[in-house]
C-alpha positions as CSV (number, residue, x, y, z in Angstrom):
1,M,-38.9,16.7,8.8
2,S,-35.5,18.1,9.6
3,R,-32.5,16.9,7.7
4,Y,-29.5,15.5,9.4
5,Y,-26.4,17.7,8.9
6,R,-23.0,16.5,10.3
7,Y,-21.8,20.1,10.5
8,R,-24.4,21.1,13.1
9,L,-23.1,18.6,15.5
10,P,-20.9,19.5,18.5
11,P,-17.1,19.6,17.8
12,W,-16.5,16.3,19.7
13,A,-19.1,14.5,17.6
14,K,-17.8,15.8,14.3
15,K,-14.3,14.7,15.3
16,C,-15.6,11.2,16.1
17,I,-17.3,10.9,12.8
18,I,-14.2,12.1,10.9
19,I,-12.1,9.5,12.7
20,I,-14.5,6.7,12.0
21,E,-14.7,7.8,8.3
22,K,-10.9,7.7,8.0
23,V,-10.5,4.3,9.7
24,T,-13.3,2.5,7.8
25,L,-11.4,1.8,4.6
26,P,-8.3,0.1,6.2
27,I,-10.6,-2.1,8.4
28,L,-12.7,-2.9,5.4
29,I,-9.7,-4.1,3.4
30,F,-8.4,-6.2,6.4
31,Q,-11.9,-7.7,6.9
32,L,-12.1,-8.5,3.1
33,I,-8.8,-10.4,3.2
34,R,-9.7,-12.2,6.4
35,T,-13.1,-13.2,4.9
36,L,-11.4,-14.5,1.7
37,L,-9.0,-16.6,3.7
38,F,-11.2,-17.8,6.6
39,P,-14.8,-17.4,5.7
40,T,-17.3,-17.7,8.6
41,S,-20.7,-16.3,8.9
42,L,-19.5,-13.7,11.4
43,D,-16.8,-12.5,9.0
44,V,-19.3,-12.1,6.2
45,F,-21.7,-10.2,8.4
46,L,-18.9,-7.8,9.6
47,L,-17.8,-7.3,6.0
48,G,-21.4,-6.4,5.0
49,I,-21.7,-3.9,7.9
50,L,-18.3,-2.3,7.1
51,A,-19.1,-2.1,3.4
52,G,-22.4,-0.5,4.1
53,L,-20.8,2.0,6.5
54,F,-18.1,2.8,3.9
55,I,-20.7,3.4,1.2
56,A,-22.7,5.6,3.5
57,F,-19.7,7.8,4.2
58,Y,-18.7,7.8,0.5
59,L,-22.1,8.9,-0.7
60,E,-22.3,11.4,2.3
61,W,-25.4,9.8,3.8
62,I,-23.7,10.2,7.2
């Protein structure tokens, strides 16, 4: 089983991952505030997806 390494990707793919990694935290904070003010099932679902993505980047799973 080969392990996934982000550094083996083409330069354009590495750049996309870095951009997504940098933008995730501000969007997560905005979504958290929005969910606290106007909670809907879609907002909670998006918050969960963004939190999972942020944790995956933080623990370097992606």
